[in-house]
N, C-alpha and C positions, 0 to 999 in steps of 0.2 A: 339448604336448611329448611326452606319453606315446604319442599316435598316431604321431608321427614316429619315435620310438624303436622302436615296434612295427613300423613299416614297414621300418626299417633291419634289425631283427632277422630279419623274415621274408625280406627280400632276401638277407641273409647265408646263410640256411638253404638257399637255392636255388643257391648258388655252388658250383662245382666247384674242385678243387685246381689245375687248370690254367686259366690266364686269359690271354687275348691282347686287349689294348685295341683298340678300333676305330680304323682308320687315319684321320687327319684330312685332309680335302681342303678347301682354301680355296674360298669361294663366288666366283661370278663378280664380284660387287660388290667383294669384297676384292681379287681379282686386278686388276681395272681400276684401282681407286684406288691400289694399290701401284705400278703402272706409270704413274701420272699424271706429266705433264710437270713437271720441277722445275728447269729452267734449268741442267741439267748436274750437279746436286748428288745425293748418295747418297740412296737410299731404304731403306738397311739400318738398321733400328732397333737392331740389336745393336751398331752402332757407338756409339750413345748410352751403352751400358753399358761397353764395353771400351776405347775410345780417345778421349782428350780432343779431339784435332784433328779426327778424323772426327765426333765428337759435335757440334762447332760446324758442320761442313759439313752434317750431317743437320738440325740446327735451322734453318739457313738454307734448306735445300731444302724442308722441310715448311711453312715460313711464307712462302716466296717468292711462291707463287701467291696467297695471301691478301693479301699486301702489294700485289701487282700489281692485284688486283681492287679493293682499297681505294683505290689510286692512281687507277684509272679512275673510280671513284665521285667522288672529289675533283675530278678534271678535269671531269667532267660538271657538278658543281655550279658550278665556275668558269665553264664555258661558258654555263650558264643565267644566271648573274649578268652575264656580259659581254653577252649578248643584251639583258638588261634595261637595261643602261647604254647600249647602242647606240641604242635607241629604236625606235619604231614605223616610222618612215620608212625605216630601213635594213634591218631584219630582219623587218618585218611582224609577224605574230601571235606569233612567237617572243619578242617583247619583253613579251608578257603580255596584250595586248588585241587584239581584232578591230576594225578600223576600216574602214568602208565607203569606197570610192573617192569622191573629191570631184568634184562636177559642174562641168565646165569647158566652157562653150559657146565655140566658136571664131570668133565674129563679129569682123570687123575693127574696130579702134577708130574711133569716130565723133568727129570733132573739133568739129562744130557740131550744135547741137540743131535738130531739125525744128520748124517753127512749125505752128500750127493750120491756117494757109492751105495749107502744103505737104501736110499730111495730107489736107485736103479735095480738093486737086488729084489726089493719088494715088488716092484712093478714087473720084473722079468719072470719071477716065479709065480706070479698071480695069473691064473688062467683067464683067457679073454671071456668077458661076460660074467666072470665070477665076482661076487661082492662079498666082502668080509662081513658076515652077519652074525657069526657065532662068538666073536671076541667080546670081552666085557666092555671095552671102550666104545665099540660101535653100538652095542645095546644101550649103553648109557646115553650116548648122543641121541639116539632115536627116541628114547624115553624122555629126555630133556626137551626135545623139540615138541613132543606131544603135550607135555606139561605147560610149556610156554604158550602153546596154542590155546589150551584150556584157560590159562590165566588171562590171555589177551581177550578171549571171548567174554570171560567173566567181568573183566574191567570195562569192556565196551557196554555190557548190559548195565553195569553200575553207572557209567557216564550217561547213558541214555535215561536211566531212572532219575538221576539228579536233574538233568535238563527238563524232563517231563514234569517232575514235581515243581521245579522252578517256574515253568511256563504256566502250569495249572494254577499255581498260587498267584501268579501275576494276573491271570484272567479273573480269578476270584476277587482280587483286590479291585479290579475295574468294575466287576459286578456289584461289589459292596459299595463302591463310590457312587455307582448309578442309583442303587437303592437308597443310599444316604440322601441323595438329592430328590429322587422321584417320590419317595415315601416319607422320609423324615423331615427334610426341609420344607417340602410342599405342605405336609400336614401342619407343621408349626406355623408356616406363613399364613395358611388358611385360618389357623387359630388366632394369630395376631390380628388379621383382618377382621375376624368376627368380634374379637374383644374391642378393637378400635371402633367398629360400627356400633357396638352396644354402648360404649362410652360416649360416642357422639349422640346417640339417642338420649342417654342420661343428661348430657350437657344441654341438648336442645329442650328436653322436657323441663329441666330446671329453669332454663331461661324463659320458656313460655309460662311456666308457673309464676315466676317472678314478675313477668309482664302483667299477668292477671292480677297479682297482688297490688302492683303499682296502679293499675287501672281501678281496682276496687278502692284503694286509698284516695285516688283522685275523685272517684264518684262520691265517696263519703265526704270529701272536702267540699265538693260542689253542693252536696245535700245540705251540709251545715251552713254553707254560705247562703244558699237559697232560703233556708229557714231564718237565718239572722236578718236577711234583707226583708223578708216578709214581716217579721216582727217589728223591724224598725219603721216600716211603712204603715202598719196597722195597730201598733201598740203591743204591750207585753202579753196581753191575753187574747190577741186577735180580735176580740169582739167585746165592747164595753156595755152592751145593752143588758136589759134585765128580763126580757120576755123569753118564751120557751125556745125560739129559734136561736136567739143570742146565747142562751145557756148551753144548748146542744153544740153550737159551734165553738164556744169557749172551752167546754169540757173536752171535746174532740181535739181541739188545738193543743190544750195542755197535755193530753195523753200523747199526742204526736211529738211534742217537744221532749217529753220524758223518754219516749222510745228512741228518738233520734240521738239524744245525749248518751243513753245507755249503749246504743249500737255504736256510736262514735268511739266511745272508750274501749269497747270490745274489739272493734276493728283495729284500732291503734295498738292494742296489747297483743293481738294475735298476728296480724298480717305484717306489721313492721318487723317482728322477729322472724317470721317466715321469709320475708323478702331478703333479709341479710343472710340467713342460713342458706337459702336457695342460691344466692350469688356465690357463696363459698363452695357449695356443691358443684356448681357449673365450672368454677375455676379449678377445682380439684380434678374433675373429669377431664378438662382440657389439658391440665398438666400431665396427667397420667397418659393421655393420648400422645402427647409430644415425646414423653420418655419411651413409650413403646415404639414410636417411629424411629427413635435413635437406636433402640435395641434391635430393630430389624436389620440394621447394617451389619450386626455381628454375624447373622446367618449368611449374608452375602459373602462375608469374609470366609466362612466355612466352605461355601461353594467354591471360592477361589482356591482354597487349600486342597480340596478334593480334586479339582481340575489339575493342579500342579502335580499331585501324586499320580493321577492317571497318565499324564504326559510322561512323567519319569518312568512309569511302568512300561509304556510303549517303547521308550528309548532302550530300557533294559532288555526287553524282549528282542529288539533289533540287534543289540550287542550279543545276545545269546545265540542268535542265528549265525552271526559271524564267527563266534567262538566254536560253534559246532563244525564249521568249515575250516577250522584251524587258521582263521584269518586274524592276525594281530598286527596293528600298526599304531602310529602315533595318535591317530584320531580315536580309535577304540580305547587306547590306554588313557588318553586325556578325558574322554567322556566318562569312563568308569571311575577313575581316581579323583578327578578334580570336580566333576559335576554330580554324578549319580549318588555316590555314597554320602558326601557331606549334606547335600540338600535332602536326600531321601531320609536319612537318619534324623535330621532336624524335624522334618514334617511328621515322621513316624512318632517321634517323642511327643510332639504336640497332639497327635491323634490319640495316643494313650491317655494323656491328660484330659482331653475332651471326652473320651469314652467314659472315664471315671466320673467326670462332672455330670454327663448326661445320665449316668446310672443314678447318681444322687438325686438329680431333679426328677427322674422317672419315679423313684421310690417315694420321695417326699410328695410329689404330685398325686400319686396313687393313694398315699395315706390321707391326704386332704380330701380327695374325691371319694374315699370310701364312705364318709359321712360329712359332706361339705357344709350343709346347713348347720349342723351342731357345732362344727369348728368355727364357723363365722359368728354364730351367736355367742359362743364362749369368748371369742376375741372382742366382740362389741361390748359384752357385759363387763369384761375385765378392764377395757380401755374407755369406758363410757365417760369417764371424767376428762379424758383428753378431747372429746368431741363436744359440740354444743348439744345441750340436752334435747333440743327439738330434733336435730338430725339423728342423734343416737336412737331416740324413741321411734322415729319413723323407719330407720334402717332395720331395727329389730322387728318391727311390724311386718315389713316386706319379706325379710329373710325367714321369719317364722311361718310364713304361709298364711298370713292374715289372722293369726291366733292371738298374739299379744297386741291388743288394741291400744293405740296411744291416746293420751289425753288431748293431744293437739287436734286430732280428728273430732273428738267430742266438742272441742271449742268451736271448730268450724261448723259443725252441725248445729250447735246452739246459736252461733252467729247467724246462720241462715234462717233459723226459726225466728230470731229477733227481727231480721229484715222483713220476713213475711208478715209478722205482726204489725210492724211499722207500715208496711205497704197497705195492709188491710185498713189501718187507721187513716192513712192518707187518702185511700180510695173512698172511705166512708165520708170523710170531711169534704172531699171534692164533690161527691154525689149530693151531699146536703146543700153545699153552696150552689151547685148547678141547678138543683131542683127549686131552690128558693128564688133564684135570679139575683142579678147584681143589685137592682134597685131595692128589693126587699132586704137583702143582707146589709146594704148601706143604711137603710132605715132602722133595722133592728139593732145593728151594732154601733150606731152613732158614727158612721164613717161617711166620708164623702165618696162620690162615685169612683174617683181615681183610686182611693185606698181600697174600696171594695173590689175593684177590678184587680188591683195588685194582690189582694188576698186570694182571689180566685186563681189568678195565674201562678202565684207562688205555690199554692197547694197542688196544682197540676204538675208543676216542675218537680216538686218533691215526689209526687207519685211516679213520674217517668223515671227520675234518677233512681228511685227505690227499685223499680223494675230492672233497670240496668245493673244495679248492685246485686240484686238477687241472681241474675243470670251469670255475672262474673264469679260470684262465690260458688254457684253450682258447677260452673266449668272448672274452677280451681279444685273443688272437691273431687270432681271426676278425674282430673289429671293425676292427683296424688293418691288416688284410690289404689287399693292392693291389686285389683284385677287389671290395672293398667301397668303398675310398676313391677309386680312380681314376675310377669313374663320376661321383662327386660333382665331381671336378676337371674332367672333360670337360663336365659339365653347366654348371659355372660359367664356364669359359673358352671352350670350343668353341661351346656353344649360346647361352648368355646374352650373352656378350661379343662373340664373333666372328660371330654370326649376327644376333641381335636388335639389339644396341647399334650395330654398324657399319651395319646397314641403317637403323636409326633416325637416326643422324647423317647418313647419305647423303640421306635424305628431308628432314631438317631443313635441311641446307645447300641442297639443290636448290630446295625450296619457298620458303625465305627469300630466296634469290638471285633467283628469279623474281618474288617479291613486290617486292623492291627495284627491279628493272628496270622493272616495270610502274608502280610508284609514281613513279619518276623520269620515265617517259614522261608520266604525268599532270601532273607539274610543268612539263615542257617544253611541253605543250599546255594549260596552265592558262588560256589565253585563253577556253576554253569555259565557264569559270565566270562570265564577265561578259557583260552584254548588249553588242550591237554598238555601237561608238562611231561616231556619225554627225557629221562635222564641219560647222560652219556655213558658208554661202556667203560667200566673201571677194570683195567687189566689186572690189577693186584688182587681182585676178588674173583676173577674167572678161573684161576688155576693155570692160565697159560702165561708163559714167559715171553718177554719181548724178543730175545734172540731167536726163539722158534719162529715167531711170526716174521721176523726180518729175514731169516734164512729162506722161508718159503716165498717171500716176496722177491728175494734176490734170484731165486731159481726161475722165476718167470721173466 
């Protein structure tokens, strides 16, 4: 804390009296997201603060695209389920399995079985080396074999395509998960760290300012105590004589008493209120910092979810390799049915929800960051009754870029002027007493030497304390000056929020959305996870009768 306070103090020492805040320019990401399509609804975040009807319109607009995307995801799920219900014969691999084409020879039906004698006659009259190629049955068999070969090649190409799409989608999911962490989570964590650091500076600045006000109040108390003690030792008017020296000391003393009393009232009125409000500000910043620390755990949970999804993808790719080799056993079936699909679909559903939330945050953050200062000022002006008037006025001053000058700073400036006047009066009185000497003052004022010495010492103490009070008030005014606080505000809002946070949400949404699309593609092409299903030959559909086959088998 001392290092940060020292940094603030050294920063203040380099500031000049004239200060012009740097003009804020929205980033390209903020500009694009602010003008994102919203189905005709407003993108003005200020409407959320000022008007109830427009506030509803803004909420609908900022959530409409997320609801549309969530609806498309739900529709995609429904289509996948519909394909599953439609079955393999209607939609092919989209039903969830790859099934090879059935072998169907196109021989004409044979009503009567050939006898062994017919077999011998055919083989006897057939010349050696001669092949029956002109008969319709043999032509049909050759054509069928050629068609079967073409179908088999076509099916193999389809199976390869399904597995390639599945593997590419899995790789894209892992890349999206990596971007989710490296760009999205990292940017947002950097934003959280910058916000927490800015809030820490706010807290420390408020505490240092409060310490200065307490020190100034203590100095004022010591000043009044020294004055009262001097008066009690020298009398109400400091000096009771009637000559010129006595008159000058008495008039200077009376002016000093008047200045100290006026200053004391002004210090109590201004600094006591400042001290209370600054403590509230420090507590508020500390509370926000603790809440942000808790919120950072949420993003570590997101990292854990992305890691789980990447691990599942690796397992799925391994199972795909086994299925391509037609390897299917209890392990692959258990992993596929009991582990992959339930866990994968659960986390995929969470990812869809997070993607829509990140889109809402990205759009709302961009709307805020399109004109952040105007929105903060509108919020402060509408809710100024909920804040202490002093804090509200000072916040408006800092956010406005030192344009709306608060009355509190005028009070501090006036208070410093009063202390300077009082210090000048105390110095004049001390110089008069010092130039005349203690013995002459005692003679002129009708005081004994001890009282005259007490008068001289009391005025010197008042002068020293007044100098300390002037320095304290000057330091306090420097700390709460716009050139000191406005850079903290711009670092908190313009840099941490409108650059890092919005960029982080944009990456979180983009990578999470890409992850969901690729994962849904994997579910659509899930047939790659299973070995090819090869149907058994159905004799009733081949046109061959069982007696024919049995007679041929019996001949061998």
